[in-house]
C-alpha positions in Angstrom: 0.0 0.0 0.0 1.3 3.4 -0.9 1.7 5.7 2.1 0.1 9.2 2.0 1.0 12.3 4.0 -1.8 14.8 4.7 -0.8 18.3 5.8 -3.8 20.2 7.2 -4.1 23.7 8.4 -6.1 23.0 11.5 -6.7 26.7 12.3 -8.1 27.4 8.9 -10.4 24.4 9.2 -11.7 25.4 12.6 -12.2 29.0 11.5 -14.2 27.9 8.5 -16.1 25.5 10.6 -17.0 28.1 13.2 -18.5 30.5 10.6 -20.1 27.8 8.4 -23.3 27.5 10.5 -23.6 30.9 12.1 -27.2 31.4 10.8 -28.2 27.8 12.0 -26.1 26.8 14.9 -26.1 23.2 16.3 -26.5 22.8 20.1 -26.0 19.8 22.3 -28.7 18.8 24.8 -26.9 20.8 27.4 -26.9 24.0 25.3 -23.3 24.0 24.1 -22.7 25.2 20.6 -21.1 22.3 18.7 -21.4 23.7 15.1 -17.6 24.1 14.7 -16.9 20.6 16.0 -19.6 19.1 13.7 -18.3 20.8 10.5 -14.6 20.2 11.4 -15.3 16.5 12.0 -17.3 16.1 8.8 -14.5 17.8 6.9 -11.9 15.4 8.3 -14.2 12.5 7.4 -14.5 13.8 3.8 -10.7 14.1 3.5 -9.8 10.8 5.0 -12.9 8.9 3.9 -11.5 7.3 0.7 -8.3 6.2 2.4 -9.4 4.9 5.7 -7.3 2.3 7.4 -8.2 0.7 10.7 -5.7 -0.4 13.3 -5.9 -4.0 14.5 -5.9 -3.5 18.3 -6.4 -7.1 19.2 -2.7 -7.9 18.9 -1.1 -4.7 20.2 -0.4 -4.6 23.9 0.4 -0.9 24.3 -1.5 0.7 21.3 -4.9 2.1 22.1 -7.6 2.9 19.5 
């Protein structure tokens, strides 16, 4: 498998995510605004979606998933 390196500007992603849902914010059940987290997570899933690899945690003694 060919290895890929992703360089992401996290600050730009968070800034974009913060202002993406200003007109329709998403709140948790406790009233915390989670719009930026929602958009940021969806963006990461879109970027890494086609090249997902999963770690096999059953054989690793120190690695945590």
